[in-house]
All heavy atoms as an XYZ file, in Angstrom:
942
protein
N      -9.437     -2.684    -15.265
C      -8.218     -2.502    -14.463
C      -7.812     -3.770    -13.755
O      -6.728     -3.861    -13.197
C      -8.434     -1.391    -13.442
N      -8.683     -4.788    -13.752
C      -8.338     -6.035    -13.099
C      -8.552     -6.000    -11.615
O      -8.991     -5.001    -11.047
N      -8.203     -7.108    -10.981
C      -8.390     -7.234     -9.536
C      -7.068     -7.076     -8.810
O      -6.007     -7.439     -9.321
C      -8.996     -8.594     -9.214
C     -10.403     -8.799     -9.724
C     -11.022    -10.035     -9.105
N     -10.185    -11.218     -9.265
C     -10.219    -12.006    -10.340
N     -11.010    -11.699    -11.338
N      -9.454    -13.065    -10.393
N      -7.166     -6.548     -7.591
C      -6.017     -6.418     -6.711
C      -6.283     -7.265     -5.477
O      -7.387     -7.223     -4.926
C      -5.816     -4.959     -6.305
C      -5.555     -3.960     -7.431
C      -5.537     -2.539     -6.895
C      -4.243     -4.285     -8.142
N      -5.287     -8.012     -5.036
C      -5.461     -8.894     -3.883
C      -4.301     -8.724     -2.921
O      -3.159     -9.049     -3.273
C      -5.570    -10.340     -4.345
N      -4.606     -8.231     -1.720
C      -3.576     -8.043     -0.703
C      -3.341     -9.332      0.075
O      -4.259    -10.158      0.232
C      -3.988     -6.956      0.306
C      -4.307     -5.599     -0.279
C      -5.771     -5.412     -0.611
O      -6.496     -6.422     -0.718
O      -6.206     -4.249     -0.754
N      -2.116     -9.480      0.572
C      -1.775    -10.593      1.447
C      -0.636    -10.153      2.352
O       0.000     -9.126      2.112
C      -1.386    -11.835      0.643
O      -0.245    -11.581     -0.141
N      -0.380    -10.942      3.384
C       0.746    -10.660      4.262
C       0.391    -10.003      5.572
O       1.271     -9.783      6.417
N      -0.872     -9.664      5.760
C      -1.268     -9.078      7.024
C      -1.226    -10.102      8.138
O      -1.040    -11.297      7.914
N      -1.389     -9.616      9.361
C      -1.371    -10.503     10.503
C      -1.096     -9.730     11.768
O      -1.314     -8.521     11.828
N      -0.605    -10.434     12.763
C      -0.314     -9.827     14.053
C       1.188     -9.683     14.249
O       1.963    -10.517     13.782
C      -0.889    -10.688     15.183
O      -2.296    -10.769     15.066
N       1.581     -8.622     14.936
C       2.991     -8.381     15.225
C       3.108     -7.652     16.554
O       2.149     -7.016     17.007
C       3.628     -7.550     14.112
N       4.260     -7.758     17.137
C       4.578     -6.989     18.335
C       5.175     -5.658     17.910
O       5.755     -5.538     16.818
C       5.580     -7.746     19.201
C       5.080     -9.080     19.739
C       4.124     -8.905     20.880
O       4.253     -7.985     21.681
N       3.135     -9.791     20.963
N       5.055     -4.665     18.744
C       5.678     -3.371     18.477
C       7.169     -3.563     18.236
O       7.831     -4.331     18.947
C       5.444     -2.423     19.634
N       7.672     -2.896     17.201
C       9.073     -3.006     16.852
C       9.373     -4.057     15.797
O      10.461     -4.054     15.211
N       8.431     -4.942     15.554
C       8.632     -5.983     14.546
C       8.311     -5.468     13.149
O       7.915     -4.313     12.973
C       7.786     -7.207     14.895
C       8.244     -7.914     16.152
C       7.442     -9.172     16.443
O       6.333     -9.321     15.898
O       7.936    -10.001     17.209
N       8.472     -6.358     12.171
C       8.261     -5.992     10.765
C       7.259     -6.927     10.117
O       7.123     -8.091     10.517
C       9.586     -6.067      9.999
O      10.539     -5.169     10.529
N       6.563     -6.414      9.129
C       5.693     -7.198      8.255
C       5.842     -6.677      6.836
O       6.133     -5.486      6.638
C       4.221     -7.062      8.669
C       3.721     -7.821      9.902
C       2.277     -7.421     10.203
C       3.835     -9.316      9.707
N       5.625     -7.557      5.879
C       5.621     -7.144      4.468
C       4.284     -7.513      3.850
O       3.875     -8.683      3.900
C       6.748     -7.822      3.686
O       7.999     -7.471      4.258
C       6.724     -7.373      2.231
N       3.609     -6.526      3.301
C       2.366     -6.751      2.587
C       2.639     -6.871      1.096
O       3.527     -6.199      0.566
C       1.388     -5.598      2.836
C       1.055     -5.292      4.288
C       0.015     -4.171      4.344
C       0.582     -6.506      5.031
N       1.856     -7.697      0.434
C       1.930     -7.844     -1.011
C       0.569     -7.540     -1.616
O      -0.464     -7.746     -0.971
C       2.341     -9.271     -1.397
O       3.602     -9.590     -0.888
N       0.587     -7.075     -2.848
C      -0.640     -6.787     -3.586
C      -0.441     -7.318     -5.000
O       0.330     -6.741     -5.776
C      -0.929     -5.299     -3.590
S      -2.312     -4.798     -4.630
N      -1.108     -8.418     -5.312
C      -0.988     -9.035     -6.630
C      -2.087     -8.524     -7.538
O      -3.262     -8.490     -7.155
C      -1.074    -10.552     -6.496
N      -1.704     -8.138     -8.747
C      -2.668     -7.651     -9.727
C      -2.994     -8.749    -10.736
O      -2.104     -9.496    -11.151
C      -2.119     -6.431    -10.446
N      -4.248     -8.839    -11.132
C      -4.677     -9.903    -12.042
C      -4.360     -9.581    -13.498
O      -4.355    -10.478    -14.337
C      -6.177    -10.157    -11.890
O      -6.917     -9.005    -12.258
N      -4.102     -8.314    -13.780
C      -3.693     -7.918    -15.123
C      -2.426     -7.073    -14.994
O      -2.059     -6.629    -13.911
C      -4.800     -7.127    -15.850
C      -6.006     -8.017    -16.094
C      -5.174     -5.876    -15.106
N      -1.752     -6.832    -16.113
C      -0.428     -6.217    -16.092
C      -0.522     -4.697    -15.951
O      -0.303     -3.955    -16.911
C       0.317     -6.589    -17.370
C       1.778     -6.210    -17.284
O       2.362     -6.206    -16.213
N       2.368     -5.887    -18.425
N      -0.817     -4.247    -14.709
C      -0.938     -2.815    -14.476
C       0.181     -2.259    -13.614
O       0.388     -1.056    -13.557
C      -2.286     -2.483    -13.802
C      -2.381     -3.157    -12.431
C      -3.446     -2.882    -14.707
C      -3.583     -2.710    -11.628
N       0.906     -3.153    -12.950
C       1.906     -2.682    -12.000
C       2.966     -1.800    -12.663
O       3.374     -0.794    -12.104
C       2.538     -3.862    -11.242
C       1.467     -4.599    -10.415
C       3.680     -3.394    -10.373
C       0.831     -3.756     -9.330
N       3.442     -2.126    -13.854
C       4.498     -1.281    -14.449
C       4.053      0.135    -14.796
O       4.886      1.046    -14.816
C       4.880     -2.049    -15.717
C       4.474     -3.452    -15.461
C       3.233     -3.346    -14.645
N       2.781      0.351    -15.065
C       2.368      1.627    -15.638
C       1.433      2.463    -14.774
O       1.416      3.688    -14.906
C       1.663      1.391    -16.986
O       0.542      0.513    -16.781
C       2.618      0.778    -17.999
N       0.664      1.820    -13.920
C      -0.361      2.564    -13.186
C       0.217      3.266    -11.958
O       1.253      2.880    -11.427
C      -1.471      1.621    -12.722
C      -2.416      1.250    -13.818
N      -2.024      1.006    -15.104
C      -3.751      1.074    -13.815
C      -3.060      0.690    -15.836
N      -4.134      0.729    -15.079
N      -0.484      4.311    -11.528
C      -0.214      4.898    -10.227
C      -0.711      3.918     -9.176
O      -1.834      3.411     -9.280
C      -0.955      6.225    -10.063
S      -0.548      7.468    -11.278
N       0.086      3.668     -8.159
C      -0.220      2.659     -7.156
C      -0.032      3.234     -5.762
O       0.833      4.103     -5.557
C       0.699      1.454     -7.327
C       0.716      0.805     -8.710
C       1.934     -0.101     -8.853
C      -0.565      0.039     -8.963
N      -0.796      2.720     -4.825
C      -0.674      3.248     -3.463
C      -1.180      2.251     -2.437
O      -1.923      1.313     -2.766
C      -1.454      4.551     -3.339
N      -0.762      2.477     -1.224
C      -1.279      1.766     -0.059
C      -2.043      2.755      0.812
O      -1.560      3.864      1.062
C      -0.150      1.137      0.756
C       0.479     -0.054      0.117
C       1.605     -0.076     -0.643
C       0.003     -1.402      0.174
N       1.871     -1.355     -1.059
C       0.904     -2.198     -0.567
C      -1.082     -2.023      0.801
C       0.743     -3.576     -0.716
C      -1.246     -3.388      0.653
C      -0.335     -4.152     -0.095
N      -3.195      2.319      1.277
C      -4.011      3.076      2.210
C      -4.277      2.203      3.429
O      -4.110      0.986      3.380
C      -5.347      3.467      1.565
C      -5.208      4.460      0.447
C      -4.820      4.058     -0.832
C      -5.453      5.808      0.662
C      -4.682      4.974     -1.865
C      -5.317      6.728     -0.364
C      -4.932      6.313     -1.630
N      -4.714      2.830      4.499
C      -5.125      2.059      5.668
C      -6.291      2.767      6.353
O      -6.472      3.969      6.221
C      -3.975      1.873      6.650
C      -3.495      3.149      7.337
C      -2.267      2.837      8.185
N      -1.792      4.035      8.885
C      -0.684      4.063      9.624
N       0.073      2.986      9.737
N      -0.338      5.186     10.240
N      -7.082      1.966      7.056
C      -8.207      2.509      7.794
C      -8.310      1.800      9.132
O      -8.520      0.582      9.183
C      -9.507      2.376      7.014
C     -10.671      3.107      7.668
C     -11.845      3.299      6.734
O     -11.993      2.597      5.740
N     -12.687      4.271      7.028
N      -8.161      2.575     10.183
C      -8.301      2.054     11.543
C      -9.750      2.212     11.994
O     -10.470      3.069     11.468
C      -7.364      2.795     12.480
N     -10.196      1.426     12.941
C     -11.581      1.531     13.415
C     -11.900      2.942     13.889
O     -11.144      3.530     14.660
C     -11.621      0.534     14.576
C     -10.564     -0.458     14.269
C      -9.468      0.323     13.606
N     -13.000      3.479     13.384
C     -13.450      4.799     13.794
C     -12.678      5.950     13.177
O     -12.914      7.110     13.534
N     -11.763      5.643     12.257
C     -10.960      6.699     11.635
C     -11.166      6.707     10.131
O     -11.619      5.716      9.542
C      -9.476      6.498     11.961
C      -9.144      6.684     13.430
C      -7.647      6.663     13.646
C      -7.300      6.928     15.110
N      -5.828      6.953     15.330
N     -10.820      7.820      9.519
C     -10.916      7.929      8.074
C      -9.778      7.166      7.400
O      -8.729      6.934      7.995
C     -10.873      9.405      7.654
C     -12.083     10.197      8.084
C     -12.081     11.608      7.508
O     -11.107     11.985      6.840
O     -13.073     12.328      7.728
N     -10.019      6.779      6.159
C      -8.979      6.118      5.379
C      -7.815      7.074      5.167
O      -8.004      8.242      4.849
C      -9.551      5.645      4.052
C      -8.612      4.828      3.212
C      -9.354      4.162      2.080
N     -10.115      5.125      1.297
C     -11.054      4.788      0.427
N     -11.360      3.521      0.236
N     -11.693      5.710     -0.255
N      -6.612      6.547      5.310
C      -5.389      7.348      5.231
C      -4.481      6.811      4.139
O      -4.170      5.617      4.114
C      -4.649      7.290      6.580
C      -3.312      7.979      6.598
C      -2.522      7.698      7.872
O      -2.818      6.716      8.577
O      -1.591      8.470      8.149
N      -4.056      7.670      3.240
C      -3.060      7.292      2.255
C      -1.698      7.323      2.892
O      -1.330      8.312      3.520
N      -0.929      6.231      2.749
C       0.344      6.172      3.454
C       1.547      6.060      2.542
O       2.650      6.477      2.922
C       0.361      5.027      4.494
C       0.053      3.679      3.830
C      -0.602      5.321      5.627
C       0.232      2.488      4.750
N       1.410      5.500      1.353
C       2.565      5.353      0.467
C       2.078      5.206     -0.963
O       1.071      4.543     -1.214
C       3.397      4.137      0.857
N       2.795      5.824     -1.881
C       2.428      5.745     -3.296
C       3.688      5.657     -4.142
O       4.762      6.114     -3.734
C       1.597      6.954     -3.707
N       3.525      5.073     -5.342
C       4.652      4.907     -6.257
C       4.163      5.116     -7.683
O       3.029      4.738     -8.023
C       5.295      3.509     -6.066
C       6.594      3.376     -6.840
C       4.312      2.400     -6.439
C       7.412      2.136     -6.452
N       5.009      5.709     -8.532
C       4.592      5.938     -9.908
C       5.292      4.964    -10.854
O       5.959      4.031    -10.427
C       4.801      7.398    -10.302
C       6.265      7.793    -10.439
O       7.151      6.923    -10.302
O       6.530      8.986    -10.660
N       5.126      5.200    -12.156
C       5.635      4.262    -13.155
C       7.145      4.098    -13.095
O       7.669      3.015    -13.358
C       5.250      4.745    -14.556
O       3.863      4.805    -14.719
N       7.845      5.190    -12.759
C       9.307      5.139    -12.779
C       9.898      4.879    -11.402
O      11.117      4.925    -11.244
C       9.893      6.436    -13.373
C       9.445      6.572    -14.826
C       9.514      7.650    -12.564
N       9.047      4.605    -10.421
C       9.525      4.236     -9.102
C       9.679      5.365     -8.113
O      10.179      5.150     -7.001
N       9.254      6.558     -8.501
C       9.271      7.656     -7.532
C       8.203      7.401     -6.482
O       7.112      6.924     -6.800
C       9.022      8.990     -8.225
C       9.163     10.190     -7.295
C       9.053     11.516     -8.022
O       9.199     11.523     -9.258
O       8.805     12.524     -7.347
N       8.539      7.720     -5.224
C       7.641      7.393     -4.121
C       7.314      8.619     -3.280
O       8.032      9.625     -3.300
C       8.264      6.326     -3.208
O       9.513      6.822     -2.710
C       8.512      5.031     -3.973
N       6.228      8.530     -2.536
C       5.888      9.533     -1.542
C       5.241      8.826     -0.357
O       4.631      7.756     -0.523
C       4.951     10.610     -2.127
O       4.836     11.692     -1.208
C       3.568     10.051     -2.429
N       5.389      9.402      0.821
C       4.909      8.773      2.047
C       4.195      9.788      2.934
O       4.534     10.967      2.956
C       6.071      8.177      2.843
C       6.816      7.080      2.132
C       7.910      7.346      1.335
C       6.391      5.748      2.258
C       8.589      6.342      0.669
C       7.062      4.735      1.602
C       8.156      5.034      0.812
O       8.812      4.017      0.155
N       3.254      9.282      3.709
C       2.662     10.093      4.754
C       3.676     10.242      5.888
O       4.512      9.343      6.105
C       1.393      9.421      5.285
N       3.607     11.356      6.599
C       4.548     11.580      7.695
C       4.477     10.482      8.746
O       5.467     10.162      9.396
C       4.272     12.934      8.345
C       4.681     14.102      7.454
O       5.462     13.890      6.504
O       4.218     15.229      7.706
N       3.297      9.897      8.904
C       3.102      8.891      9.955
C       3.907      7.615      9.720
O       4.144      6.849     10.662
C       1.610      8.540     10.065
O       1.116      8.067      8.819
N       4.328      7.377      8.475
C       5.061      6.139      8.183
C       6.431      6.387      7.563
O       7.189      5.432      7.343
C       4.252      5.216      7.252
C       2.885      4.920      7.846
C       4.122      5.795      5.854
N       6.742      7.642      7.291
C       8.013      7.963      6.648
C       9.174      7.438      7.478
O       9.168      7.526      8.704
C       8.122      9.474      6.467
C       9.177      9.937      5.483
C       9.092     11.433      5.271
C       7.801     11.827      4.609
N       7.727     13.286      4.324
N      10.154      6.877      6.808
C      11.360      6.298      7.418
C      11.115      4.967      8.108
O      12.061      4.371      8.641
C      12.006      7.268      8.413
C      12.445      8.569      7.765
O      12.862      8.534      6.589
O      12.343      9.625      8.420
N       9.871      4.475      8.112
C       9.590      3.145      8.668
C       9.029      2.199      7.598
O       9.311      0.996      7.637
C       8.575      3.247      9.813
C       9.044      4.040     11.013
C       8.069      3.893     12.178
N       6.735      4.364     11.852
C       5.635      3.623     11.938
N       5.708      2.364     12.336
N       4.448      4.147     11.639
N       8.242      2.728      6.680
C       7.617      1.905      5.642
C       8.271      2.184      4.297
O       8.691      3.310      4.020
C       6.124      2.219      5.538
C       5.287      1.764      6.704
C       5.848      1.294      7.877
C       3.898      1.813      6.616
C       5.058      0.885      8.946
C       3.101      1.412      7.671
C       3.689      0.951      8.839
N       8.314      1.155      3.448
C       8.861      1.311      2.104
C       7.924      0.660      1.099
O       7.595     -0.534      1.228
C      10.243      0.662      1.996
O      11.126      1.255      2.951
C      10.823      0.859      0.598
N       7.508      1.433      0.105
C       6.698      0.904     -0.980
C       7.614      0.537     -2.138
O       8.575      1.248     -2.435
C       5.615      1.914     -1.425
C       4.656      1.292     -2.438
C       6.232      3.190     -1.963
C       3.452      2.177     -2.779
N       7.329     -0.593     -2.774
C       8.127     -1.023     -3.921
C       7.247     -1.887     -4.810
O       6.134     -2.252     -4.446
C       9.364     -1.802     -3.472
O       8.986     -2.991     -2.803
N       7.771     -2.200     -5.979
C       7.010     -3.041     -6.887
C       7.935     -3.916     -7.703
O       9.095     -3.569     -7.919
C       6.122     -2.197     -7.814
C       6.891     -1.210     -8.684
C       5.937     -0.422     -9.571
C       6.684      0.553    -10.457
N       5.803      1.178    -11.467
N       7.412     -5.048     -8.134
C       8.121     -5.950     -9.024
C       7.318     -6.019    -10.307
O       6.267     -6.667    -10.349
C       8.251     -7.330     -8.363
C       9.098     -8.288     -9.173
O       9.065     -8.208    -10.428
O       9.783     -9.124     -8.566
N       7.785     -5.339    -11.325
C       7.031     -5.279    -12.579
C       6.877     -6.656    -13.216
O       5.830     -6.974    -13.776
C       7.705     -4.315    -13.553
C       7.579     -2.872    -13.121
O       6.699     -2.508    -12.343
N       8.477     -2.036    -13.611
N       7.917     -7.460    -13.137
C       7.863     -8.783    -13.755
C       6.847     -9.684    -13.058
O       6.182    -10.496    -13.705
C       9.240     -9.424    -13.728
N       6.737     -9.544    -11.748
C       5.785    -10.350    -10.984
C       4.429     -9.680    -10.875
O       3.501    -10.258    -10.311
C       6.339    -10.628     -9.588
C       7.585    -11.492     -9.580
C       7.311    -12.895    -10.105
O       6.208    -13.432     -9.821
O       8.171    -13.438    -10.814
N       4.303     -8.454    -11.379
C       3.033     -7.708    -11.330
C       2.521     -7.591     -9.898
O       1.330     -7.809     -9.623
C       1.985     -8.389    -12.219
C       1.014     -7.409    -12.828
O       1.327     -6.243    -13.053
N      -0.191     -7.874    -13.087
N       3.434     -7.241     -8.984
C       3.106     -7.205     -7.564
C       3.635     -5.928     -6.918
O       4.743     -5.489     -7.223
C       3.691     -8.429     -6.843
O       3.200     -9.621     -7.466
C       3.301     -8.442     -5.376
N       2.839     -5.377     -6.035
C       3.188     -4.203     -5.242
C       3.472     -4.666     -3.816
O       2.819     -5.605     -3.333
C       2.015     -3.221     -5.253
C       2.136     -1.939     -4.444
C       3.144     -0.996     -5.093
C       0.778     -1.269     -4.323
N       4.433     -4.015     -3.164
C       4.805     -4.408     -1.806
C       4.765     -3.213     -0.851
O       4.898     -2.064     -1.279
C       6.222     -4.991     -1.784
C       6.394     -6.187     -2.660
C       6.967     -6.058     -3.918
C       5.991     -7.441     -2.242
C       7.130     -7.163     -4.740
C       6.148     -8.547     -3.054
C       6.723     -8.395     -4.304
N       4.622     -3.518      0.427
C       4.790     -2.520      1.476
C       5.582     -3.175      2.601
O       5.062     -4.063      3.292
C       3.453     -2.011      1.994
C       3.558     -0.886      3.032
C       4.093      0.394      2.375
C       2.204     -0.611      3.694
N       6.829     -2.770      2.728
C       7.670     -3.256      3.824
C       7.432     -2.342      5.021
O       7.647     -1.127      4.925
C       9.142     -3.234      3.410
C      10.111     -3.564      4.531
C      10.020     -5.005      4.987
O       9.876     -5.916      4.166
N      10.071     -5.226      6.291
N       7.018     -2.924      6.135
C       6.691     -2.146      7.323
C       7.636     -2.543      8.448
O       7.608     -3.688      8.915
C       5.235     -2.399      7.744
C       4.229     -2.133      6.632
S       2.513     -2.283      7.168
C       2.448     -4.033      7.526
N       8.484     -1.614      8.849
C       9.449     -1.850      9.919
C       9.085     -1.043     11.151
O       8.354     -0.057     11.070
C      10.851     -1.458      9.451
C      11.336     -2.307      8.307
O      10.984     -3.480      8.181
N      12.152     -1.722      7.441
N       9.634     -1.460     12.284
C       9.406     -0.743     13.544
C       7.917     -0.442     13.746
O       7.526      0.703     13.999
C      10.227      0.554     13.569
C      10.229      1.218     14.919
O       9.994      0.574     15.947
N      10.481      2.523     14.933
N       7.109     -1.464     13.647
C       5.668     -1.295     13.756
C       5.272     -0.769     15.133
O       5.920     -1.074     16.156
C       4.959     -2.620     13.483
C       4.880     -3.008     12.004
C       4.555     -4.486     11.848
C       3.852     -2.156     11.279
N       4.220      0.031     15.141
C       3.698      0.622     16.367
C       2.220      0.226     16.520
O       1.552     -0.049     15.517
C       3.807      2.142     16.295
C       5.216      2.652     16.064
C       5.227      4.157     15.913
C       6.642      4.679     15.677
N       6.673      6.169     15.547
N       1.699      0.218     17.734
C       0.274     -0.114     17.917
C      -0.650      0.769     17.080
O      -1.697      0.293     16.610
C       0.062      0.114     19.417
C       1.397     -0.176     20.023
C       2.397      0.350     19.025
N      -0.254      2.013     16.848
C      -1.096      2.909     16.042
C      -1.087      2.557     14.556
O      -1.831      3.158     13.769
C      -0.686      4.373     16.237
C       0.784      4.656     16.052
C       1.550      4.672     17.360
O       1.305      3.786     18.220
O       2.412      5.570     17.510
N      -0.267      1.595     14.150
C      -0.305      1.106     12.764
C      -1.411      0.072     12.570
O      -1.650     -0.366     11.440
C       1.035      0.478     12.382
C       2.169      1.482     12.351
O       1.942      2.624     11.883
O       3.276      1.127     12.794
N      -2.075     -0.322     13.632
C      -3.163     -1.290     13.529
C      -4.281     -0.737     12.654
O      -4.805      0.354     12.915
C      -3.713     -1.629     14.919
O      -2.700     -2.282     15.678
C      -4.935     -2.540     14.824
N      -4.617     -1.475     11.603
C      -5.617     -1.018     10.631
C      -5.829     -2.102      9.583
O      -5.080     -3.082      9.541
C      -5.151      0.263      9.946
N      -6.837     -1.889      8.744
C      -6.974     -2.681      7.523
C      -6.212     -1.934      6.431
O      -6.412     -0.731      6.239
C      -8.445     -2.867      7.121
C      -8.541     -3.650      5.809
C      -9.204     -3.588      8.229
N      -5.346     -2.649      5.747
C      -4.495     -2.054      4.720
C      -5.009     -2.444      3.337
O      -5.300     -3.624      3.080
C      -3.045     -2.521      4.898
C      -2.357     -1.825      6.031
C      -2.694     -2.112      7.356
C      -1.365     -0.867      5.798
C      -2.071     -1.454      8.408
C      -0.734     -0.217      6.847
C      -1.092     -0.515      8.147
O      -0.481      0.134      9.186
N      -5.098     -1.453      2.459
C      -5.611     -1.641      1.109
C      -4.578     -1.189      0.087
O      -3.923     -0.162      0.279
C      -6.867     -0.806      0.881
C      -8.013     -1.092      1.823
C      -8.122     -0.421      3.043
C      -8.991     -2.018      1.490
C      -9.183     -0.675      3.903
C     -10.061     -2.271      2.343
C     -10.135     -1.601      3.552
O     -11.182     -1.852      4.397
N      -4.486     -1.916     -1.008
C      -3.739     -1.406     -2.151
C      -4.741     -0.862     -3.168
O      -5.901     -1.297     -3.210
C      -2.844     -2.469     -2.772
S      -3.682     -3.932     -3.419
N      -4.275      0.076     -3.964
C      -5.153      0.720     -4.930
C      -4.356      1.128     -6.153
O      -3.146      1.362     -6.079
C      -5.819      1.946     -4.310
N      -5.067      1.231     -7.275
C      -4.429      1.687     -8.511
C      -5.278      2.757     -9.178
O      -6.506      2.787     -9.021
C      -4.207      0.522     -9.472
O      -5.440      0.025     -9.969
N      -4.594      3.617     -9.900
C      -5.246      4.654    -10.694
C      -5.029      4.300    -12.148
O      -3.879      4.219    -12.597
C      -4.647      6.012    -10.365
C      -5.046      7.097    -11.307
N      -6.328      7.613    -11.362
C      -4.345      7.768    -12.256
C      -6.386      8.543    -12.291
N      -5.207      8.653    -12.846
N      -6.126      4.085    -12.874
C      -6.028      3.640    -14.260
C      -5.471      4.750    -15.132
O      -6.053      5.829    -15.264
C      -7.409      3.211    -14.774
O      -7.931      2.190    -13.925
C      -7.286      2.674    -16.198
N      -4.323      4.472    -15.746
C      -3.693      5.445    -16.617
C      -2.711      4.719    -17.503
O      -2.248      3.634    -17.173
C      -2.976      6.536    -15.800
O      -2.361      7.459    -16.686
C      -1.893      5.929    -14.918
N      -2.358      5.329    -18.632
C      -1.381      4.711    -19.519
C       0.012      4.746    -18.947
O       0.805      3.833    -19.161
N       0.304      5.805    -18.195
C       1.578      5.912    -17.500
C       1.389      6.905    -16.366
O       0.491      7.743    -16.404
C       2.687      6.362    -18.439
O       2.384      7.623    -18.982
N       2.196      6.796    -15.367
C       2.016      7.593    -14.162
C       3.321      8.275    -13.808
O       4.331      7.609    -13.584
C       1.560      6.692    -13.013
S       1.423      7.533    -11.435
N       3.290      9.590    -13.745
C       4.468     10.353    -13.347
C       4.088     11.250    -12.182
O       3.309     12.189    -12.334
C       4.995     11.161    -14.526
C       5.452     10.270    -15.657
C       4.659     10.084    -16.783
C       6.650      9.567    -15.573
C       5.059      9.241    -17.804
C       7.065      8.721    -16.595
C       6.267      8.566    -17.710
O       6.659      7.718    -18.709
N       4.645     10.943    -11.029
C       4.322     11.707     -9.837
C       3.363     10.957     -8.941
O       2.166     10.916     -9.198
N       3.854     10.332     -7.883
C       2.981      9.589     -6.977
C       2.095     10.521     -6.165
O       2.457     11.664     -5.908
C       3.973      8.855     -6.076
C       5.172      9.745     -6.050
C       5.255     10.351     -7.421
N       0.916     10.031     -5.776
C      -0.006     10.867     -5.013
C      -0.821     10.007     -4.052
O      -0.970      8.805     -4.253
C      -0.942     11.649     -5.941
C      -1.704     10.783     -6.901
C      -2.948     10.274     -6.574
C      -1.159     10.475     -8.148
C      -3.646      9.478     -7.457
C      -1.848      9.674     -9.044
C      -3.100      9.179     -8.701
N      -1.373     10.648     -3.022
C      -2.075      9.926     -1.964
C      -3.549     10.292     -1.848
O      -4.202      9.890     -0.894
C      -1.383     10.175     -0.623
C       0.032      9.599     -0.487
C       0.667     10.054      0.820
C       0.000      8.078     -0.565
N      -4.085     11.038     -2.803
C      -5.503     11.387     -2.741
C      -6.349     10.171     -3.094
O      -6.319      9.686     -4.221
C      -5.824     12.522     -3.709
C      -5.154     13.843     -3.361
C      -3.889     14.066     -4.143
O      -3.018     13.199     -4.180
N      -3.778     15.207     -4.771
N      -7.121      9.691     -2.147
C      -7.838      8.434     -2.343
C      -8.910      8.512     -3.420
O      -9.176      7.510     -4.101
C      -8.473      7.980     -1.030
O      -9.437      8.915     -0.591
N      -9.524      9.679     -3.611
C     -10.608      9.767     -4.584
C     -10.126      9.669     -6.023
O     -10.943      9.560     -6.943
C     -11.435     11.031     -4.375
C     -10.624     12.305     -4.468
O      -9.374     12.220     -4.511
O     -11.222     13.397     -4.476
N      -8.821      9.705     -6.230
C      -8.275      9.565     -7.578
C      -7.970      8.114     -7.926
O      -7.650      7.802     -9.072
C      -7.018     10.416     -7.731
C      -7.226     11.926     -7.570
C      -5.894     12.659     -7.722
C      -8.233     12.448     -8.579
N      -8.081      7.218     -6.972
C      -7.817      5.798     -7.226
C      -9.132      5.100     -7.516
O     -10.109      5.267     -6.783
C      -7.105      5.170     -6.027
C      -5.660      5.598     -5.950
C      -5.283      6.750     -5.269
C      -4.666      4.872     -6.604
C      -3.969      7.162     -5.224
C      -3.342      5.273     -6.565
C      -3.004      6.426     -5.871
O      -1.698      6.826     -5.843
N      -9.158      4.320     -8.615
C     -10.416      3.745     -9.058
C     -10.457      2.230     -8.977
O     -11.438      1.614     -9.404
C     -10.723      4.194    -10.494
C      -9.587      3.894    -11.461
O      -8.602      3.249    -11.057
O      -9.676      4.312    -12.627
N      -9.436      1.616     -8.448
C      -9.405      0.160     -8.345
C      -8.795     -0.198     -6.992
O      -7.665      0.203     -6.710
C      -8.584     -0.432     -9.492
C      -8.684     -1.932     -9.567
O      -9.670     -2.531     -9.155
N      -7.671     -2.561    -10.126
N      -9.525     -0.975     -6.197
C      -9.128     -1.250     -4.817
C      -9.167     -2.739     -4.519
O     -10.040     -3.473     -5.014
C     -10.085     -0.547     -3.844
C     -10.011      0.936     -3.903
C     -10.599      1.756     -4.830
C      -9.310      1.802     -3.003
N     -10.303      3.070     -4.564
C      -9.514      3.129     -3.445
C      -8.529      1.588     -1.872
C      -8.961      4.228     -2.780
C      -7.985      2.684     -1.217
C      -8.210      3.986     -1.667
N      -8.226     -3.170     -3.679
C      -8.295     -4.513     -3.151
C      -9.271     -4.573     -1.993
O      -9.844     -3.555     -1.591
N      -9.429     -5.776     -1.435
C     -10.391     -5.968     -0.329
C      -9.786     -5.669      1.027
O     -10.506     -5.569      2.017
C     -10.932     -7.388     -0.356
C     -11.825     -7.668     -1.546
C     -12.501     -9.009     -1.418
N     -13.492     -9.220     -2.467
C     -14.279    -10.277     -2.523
N     -14.204    -11.215     -1.601
N     -15.157    -10.392     -3.501
N      -8.480     -5.577      1.100
C      -7.833     -5.232      2.348
C      -7.303     -6.427      3.119
O      -7.755     -7.560      2.948
N      -6.311     -6.154      3.952
C      -5.742     -7.158      4.830
C      -5.507     -6.521      6.205
O      -5.034     -5.393      6.295
C      -4.449     -7.748      4.240
O      -3.984     -8.812      5.063
C      -3.342     -6.710      4.107
N      -5.840     -7.250      7.259
C      -5.760     -6.712      8.609
C      -4.337     -6.801      9.144
O      -3.676     -7.845      9.035
C      -6.704     -7.487      9.538
C      -6.631     -7.080     10.992
C      -7.241     -5.710     11.247
O      -8.322     -5.391     10.746
N      -6.555     -4.887     12.039
N      -3.884     -5.706      9.741
C      -2.614     -5.677     10.459
C      -2.914     -5.247     11.888
O      -3.539     -4.210     12.105
C      -1.616     -4.706      9.805
C      -0.377     -4.549     10.680
C      -1.223     -5.196      8.414
N      -2.473     -6.058     12.836
C      -2.690     -5.757     14.246
C      -1.349     -5.751     14.966
O      -0.613     -6.730     14.907
C      -3.616     -6.791     14.898
O      -4.860     -6.829     14.179
C      -3.876     -6.455     16.348
N      -1.042     -4.632     15.610
C       0.229     -4.484     16.309
C      -0.050     -4.299     17.798
O      -0.785     -3.396     18.192
C       1.022     -3.289     15.772
C       2.386     -3.210     16.453
C       1.193     -3.394     14.256
N       0.535     -5.148     18.600
C       0.346     -5.073     20.045
C       1.614     -4.540     20.710
O       2.719     -4.728     20.206
C      -0.019     -6.443     20.600
O       0.963     -7.393     20.257
N       1.408     -3.897     21.843
C       2.546     -3.290     22.559
C       3.207     -4.284     23.497
O       2.712     -5.369     23.728
C       2.054     -2.082     23.348
O       1.028     -2.462     24.242
């Protein structure tokens, strides 16, 4: 399935925006199920956004209307645009893929994803 590498994390003030990127080492972005997860200290990993082969998306309620997942098939890269950041968005953010020939219907169940990046830290201060 290749490697996934997140970038774009950092520090932000509440209300600001950040964009995360996830570059894949092999050409999986056009076809695989893809998602962003996050894990805050002392909390369980949370699925927050997913996208399928045809661009259909789903979001967790905690980020709906603030975060947008997208992908660039030509660049083999997944993105997460995060707007109106809140201190509770502070976490390590991971991208993940589900190995499949094609993906119809995005999903957020973490145990179905078999390829993970190492994560990037996002810290939001009030």
